[in-house]
C-alpha positions in Angstrom: 286.7 109.1 -104.0 285.9 106.6 -101.8 287.9 104.2 -99.5 287.4 101.9 -96.1 290.9 103.0 -94.6 293.0 105.8 -95.6 296.5 105.5 -95.2 298.3 109.0 -94.7 302.3 107.6 -95.4 303.7 105.3 -97.6 306.9 104.2 -95.3 307.0 100.6 -93.6 304.0 101.2 -91.3 301.9 102.6 -93.8 303.0 99.5 -96.0 302.4 97.4 -94.2 298.9 97.9 -92.6 298.0 98.3 -96.3 299.6 94.6 -97.3 297.5 93.6 -93.8 293.9 94.9 -94.3 294.4 93.5 -98.3 295.1 90.4 -97.1 291.8 91.1 -95.1 289.7 92.2 -98.5 289.6 95.8 -96.5 289.7 98.7 -98.9 292.7 101.0 -98.6 294.5 104.1 -100.3 297.7 105.5 -99.1 298.6 109.0 -99.6 301.9 109.8 -99.6 303.5 113.3 -100.1 307.1 112.5 -101.2 307.6 110.5 -104.1 308.3 106.9 -104.3 312.4 107.3 -105.1 312.5 109.6 -102.0 310.6 107.1 -99.4 313.3 104.6 -101.1 316.4 106.8 -99.9 315.7 107.0 -96.3 318.6 105.0 -94.9 317.0 103.6 -91.6 317.0 100.8 -89.2 318.1 97.4 -90.2 317.6 95.0 -87.3 314.0 92.8 -87.3 312.5 91.6 -84.4 310.6 88.0 -84.9 307.4 89.7 -84.9 308.1 91.9 -88.0 309.5 89.5 -89.6 306.7 86.6 -89.1 304.4 90.1 -90.3 306.2 90.6 -94.0 305.8 86.7 -94.5 302.1 87.0 -93.6 301.6 89.4 -96.4 303.9 87.8 -99.1 306.8 89.8 -98.6 309.0 87.8 -97.0 310.7 86.0 -100.0 313.6 88.1 -99.8 313.8 89.0 -96.5 314.3 84.9 -96.0 316.8 84.7 -98.9 318.8 87.6 -97.8 318.5 88.5 -94.1 320.7 87.0 -91.7 319.8 86.0 -88.5 321.9 86.7 -85.5 322.2 84.9 -82.3 324.3 87.2 -80.3 325.1 90.8 -79.9 328.4 92.0 -78.6 329.0 94.7 -75.7 332.6 96.2 -75.3 333.9 98.3 -72.3 337.9 98.9 -71.2 339.3 97.6 -73.9 337.2 93.9 -73.5 334.5 92.7 -75.5 331.6 90.5 -73.9 329.1 88.3 -76.2 325.2 88.2 -74.7 323.9 84.2 -76.2 320.8 86.1 -77.4 319.2 83.1 -78.4 320.4 80.8 -75.4 318.7 83.2 -73.1 315.2 83.7 -74.7 314.7 79.8 -75.2 315.5 80.7 -79.7 314.4 84.1 -80.0 317.0 85.7 -82.5 317.1 89.1 -84.5 317.6 89.3 -88.3 319.6 92.1 -90.3 317.3 93.4 -93.0 318.0 97.1 -94.3 314.9 99.1 -94.2 314.9 100.2 -97.8 315.2 96.5 -98.7 312.0 95.8 -96.6 310.4 99.1 -97.9 311.3 98.2 -101.5 309.6 94.4 -101.1 306.7 95.8 -99.7 306.2 98.4 -102.8 306.7 96.0 -104.8 303.5 93.8 -103.4 301.5 96.4 -103.5 301.7 97.3 -106.8 301.7 93.4 -108.4 298.4 93.8 -106.1 297.3 96.5 -107.9 296.5 98.8 -105.0 296.7 102.4 -104.9 299.2 104.5 -103.8 299.5 108.3 -104.4 302.6 109.7 -104.6 303.4 113.4 -104.4 300.8 114.6 -102.9 301.0 117.9 -102.0 298.6 120.1 -99.3 297.1 116.9 -97.5 295.3 117.7 -94.6 292.8 115.6 -92.7 289.2 116.7 -91.7 286.3 115.6 -89.5 287.9 112.6 -87.6 285.9 113.5 -85.0 282.8 112.0 -86.8 282.1 108.9 -88.8 282.6 110.7 -91.6 286.2 111.3 -91.8 288.1 112.8 -95.1 291.1 113.3 -96.4 292.3 116.2 -98.9 295.0 116.8 -101.2 296.6 117.9 -104.0 297.9 116.0 -107.2 298.7 117.6 -110.7 297.8 120.8 -109.6 293.7 119.0 -109.0 291.9 118.9 -105.7 291.1 115.9 -104.3 289.0 114.4 -101.7 289.2 111.0 -100.4 286.1 109.8 -98.5 286.8 107.1 -96.1 285.9 105.3 -92.7 289.0 105.1 -90.4 292.0 107.5 -91.2 295.5 105.7 -90.6 298.2 108.7 -89.4 301.6 106.7 -90.2 303.2 109.8 -91.7 305.6 110.2 -89.0 307.0 112.7 -86.6 306.8 115.6 -88.6 303.4 114.2 -90.2 300.2 115.9 -90.7 298.2 113.8 -88.7 299.7 114.1 -85.1 299.9 118.1 -85.7 296.0 117.8 -86.3 294.6 116.5 -83.6 293.5 119.8 -81.3 296.0 120.4 -78.3 293.8 119.7 -75.6 293.6 115.8 -76.8 296.9 115.7 -76.5 299.7 114.7 -74.3 303.6 114.6 -75.5 306.5 113.3 -73.3 309.7 114.1 -75.0 313.1 113.8 -73.3 316.2 114.7 -75.5 319.8 113.9 -76.0 322.7 115.8 -74.8 324.3 114.6 -78.1 323.9 112.6 -81.6 325.0 110.1 -83.4 326.8 110.3 -86.5 326.7 107.4 -88.9 328.3 106.3 -92.0 326.9 103.5 -94.1 329.9 101.8 -96.6 329.9 98.8 -99.0 332.8 97.2 -96.3 332.4 93.4 -94.3 330.9 93.9 -91.5 333.6 93.8 -88.5 331.6 90.8 -86.1 329.5 88.0 -87.1 327.1 89.6 -84.7 324.5 92.3 -86.0 325.5 94.4 -83.3 328.7 95.6 -81.6 327.8 98.1 -78.6 330.7 99.9 -77.5 331.2 102.2 -74.3 334.2 104.2 -73.8 335.5 107.5 -72.5 335.6 108.9 -76.0 331.9 107.9 -76.2 329.8 105.5 -77.6 330.7 103.7 -80.6 328.4 100.8 -82.7 329.0 98.3 -84.9 326.3 97.0 -87.4 325.5 94.7 -90.3 323.7 95.2 -93.2 324.8 92.3 -95.5 327.7 90.3 -96.0 329.5 93.6 -97.8 327.3 96.3 -96.0 327.9 97.6 -92.7 326.5 100.6 -90.7 328.8 102.3 -88.4 328.0 105.2 -85.4 330.0 107.6 -82.8 328.4 109.7 -80.5 329.4 113.2 -81.3 328.4 116.7 -79.9 324.7 117.6 -81.0 326.1 120.8 -82.7 328.6 118.9 -85.2 328.3 119.1 -89.1 328.6 116.3 -91.2 331.3 118.3 -93.1 333.7 118.5 -90.1 334.0 114.7 -90.6 336.1 113.3 -93.2 335.8 109.4 -93.3 339.5 109.1 -92.3 338.5 111.3 -89.7 335.5 108.4 -88.7 337.3 105.7 -88.8 340.6 107.0 -86.6 337.5 107.8 -83.9 335.5 104.4 -84.3 338.5 102.5 -83.8 340.1 104.4 -81.0 336.4 103.9 -79.6 336.1 99.9 -79.5 338.8 97.4 -77.8 342.1 96.9 -80.3 341.3 93.3 -81.6 338.0 94.7 -82.9 339.8 97.9 -84.3 342.5 95.8 -86.0 339.6 94.1 -87.8 338.0 96.9 -88.9 337.9 97.5 -92.8 337.6 101.0 -94.4 335.9 102.0 -97.1 334.7 105.2 -98.6 331.1 106.4 -97.1 327.9 106.2 -99.5 325.7 107.5 -97.2 327.0 109.8 -94.3 324.9 111.9 -91.7 324.3 113.2 -87.8 320.9 112.3 -86.3 319.8 113.6 -82.8 318.8 111.7 -80.3 315.2 111.1 -78.5 311.9 109.6 -76.4 308.7 110.8 -77.7 305.5 109.6 -77.2 302.3 111.3 -77.6 298.9 110.1 -75.8 296.5 108.8 -76.6 297.3 107.4 -80.3 293.4 107.0 -81.2 291.2 110.1 -81.9 287.5 109.3 -83.3 288.3 108.0 -86.3 292.2 108.4 -86.2 294.5 106.3 -85.5 298.6 107.3 -84.8 300.8 104.7 -85.8 304.6 104.4 -85.4 306.7 107.6 -85.6 304.1 109.6 -85.6 303.0 108.8 -82.0 306.2 107.6 -80.6 310.2 107.8 -81.3 312.8 106.1 -79.4 316.7 106.5 -79.4 318.1 104.1 -82.1 320.3 102.6 -79.4 318.1 99.4 -78.6 317.0 99.4 -82.5 313.1 99.3 -81.6 311.3 102.3 -83.8 310.9 100.1 -87.2 309.6 97.2 -84.7 307.5 99.3 -82.4 305.6 100.4 -85.9 305.3 97.0 -87.0 303.6 96.4 -83.8 301.3 98.9 -83.9 300.6 98.2 -87.1 299.5 94.7 -86.2 297.1 95.8 -83.4 295.7 98.5 -85.8 294.8 96.0 -88.5 293.7 93.1 -86.3 291.1 96.3 -85.0 290.0 97.1 -88.2 289.3 93.4 -89.2 287.6 92.7 -85.9 285.3 95.8 -87.2 284.6 94.8 -90.8 284.6 91.1 -90.3 284.2 90.0 -86.9 281.6 93.3 -86.1 283.1 94.5 -82.8 284.8 97.7 -81.8 286.7 96.4 -78.8 289.8 96.5 -80.7 289.2 99.8 -82.0 288.7 100.7 -78.6 291.6 98.9 -76.7 294.3 99.8 -79.2 295.8 102.7 -77.7 296.0 101.4 -74.2 297.3 97.8 -75.8 299.9 99.6 -78.2 301.3 102.3 -75.3 301.8 99.6 -72.6 304.0 97.9 -75.6 305.5 101.3 -76.4 306.3 102.7 -73.2 308.4 99.2 -72.3 310.5 100.2 -75.4 310.9 103.4 -74.7 312.4 102.0 -71.0 314.7 99.4 -72.8 315.8 102.4 -74.8 316.5 104.9 -72.6 318.0 102.3 -69.9 320.9 101.2 -73.3 321.1 104.7 -74.1 322.2 105.8 -70.7 324.3 102.9 -70.0 326.6 103.2 -73.2 327.0 107.2 -73.8 328.7 109.2 -72.5 326.3 112.6 -70.4 328.1 116.2 -70.0 328.1 115.3 -66.4 329.1 111.9 -66.4 332.9 112.5 -65.6 335.3 109.9 -63.8 332.5 108.9 -61.1 329.7 108.0 -63.9 332.3 106.5 -66.0 333.2 103.9 -63.3 329.2 104.0 -62.4 328.4 102.7 -66.2 331.5 100.0 -66.1 330.4 98.3 -62.8 327.0 97.9 -64.4 328.4 96.8 -67.5 330.4 94.0 -65.6 327.4 93.3 -64.1 325.2 92.8 -67.0 327.6 90.8 -68.7 328.3 88.3 -65.6 325.1 88.0 -64.6 322.6 85.5 -66.2 319.4 87.5 -64.7 320.8 90.7 -65.8 321.7 89.1 -69.3 318.6 87.4 -70.1 316.4 90.6 -69.2 318.9 92.5 -72.0 318.2 89.5 -74.2 314.7 89.7 -73.8 313.9 93.1 -74.5 316.3 93.2 -77.1 314.6 90.3 -79.6 310.9 91.8 -78.6 308.6 91.5 -76.1 305.7 89.3 -76.8 302.8 91.0 -78.0 
């Protein structure tokens, strides 16, 4: 088999890249080691920047998002048992975010790809990439017991943090930057109405961080900071609901509607960046190249901006007959990645309780939060980063 661009990974970044390339008339095949159902069942982010919304609309996968996504113009920050609203829309000249679950976004992109008759190989085993230091790269995999080889012009590594693409880069060709945080997020998904009309409520407390977020008008996602070695089995639903009420202000605690969890998990927090993001004819995108703590809701949106840069580079190559976009891909992506890493690190540091926080550290956090919510300049900086910096 042969294609122009082989995309490894059928998550949102791979599917969105495939849709953008197809729209431009560029042939692509997606190779995914998991089943389609497995991909759909991954519970992930649900806050979309306008850039991400625009890209989905551009490829014809935005109808359900437009009908069901919930636009949010403010976020809430709670500390010292009080809650403060940040007017995101007003502070950014009209920019907003949209609450729409990643599962639904992935489903929309899958449906669009299927309707277009494009090839996606699910449950591909033993996936490996070869000769990406040349102009004739190839992908090998096993499907239904048969060995296959896919020749291509370029390989797009959209296969996540644990994927084969970054792991295939020679060690001397890549530099990795990483920070792991000494806690995790215990999260539950429940079919209960959101506690706030705003997409996100962040809470800083002496017991640790908490977050209330909306997935829809009938589904909510809640998180509490927990020790990194905690197990899900230690946390019953009742224990979780009791703990999150202790971490938010009393008025909000009274409004929380509880219900059985339909998903519960503990996620470690890390910051990770791999440089560069291009190796010959191999290009990394999304979680394959970088991870951010979920505090700033940047992971999926960073993947979308990578894909925008990468699709533009391929379109310039095939249609514009220039490799300027290809040559600048890594630099352009990393400039945006590090800004998002900084914002996510800052927000994580401001809102969480660290082992050495102590009484002094808690007072410093509260003083900075006081400044943040009472200073237009500080609030504007938060709002600008939250809605997404320009491409």
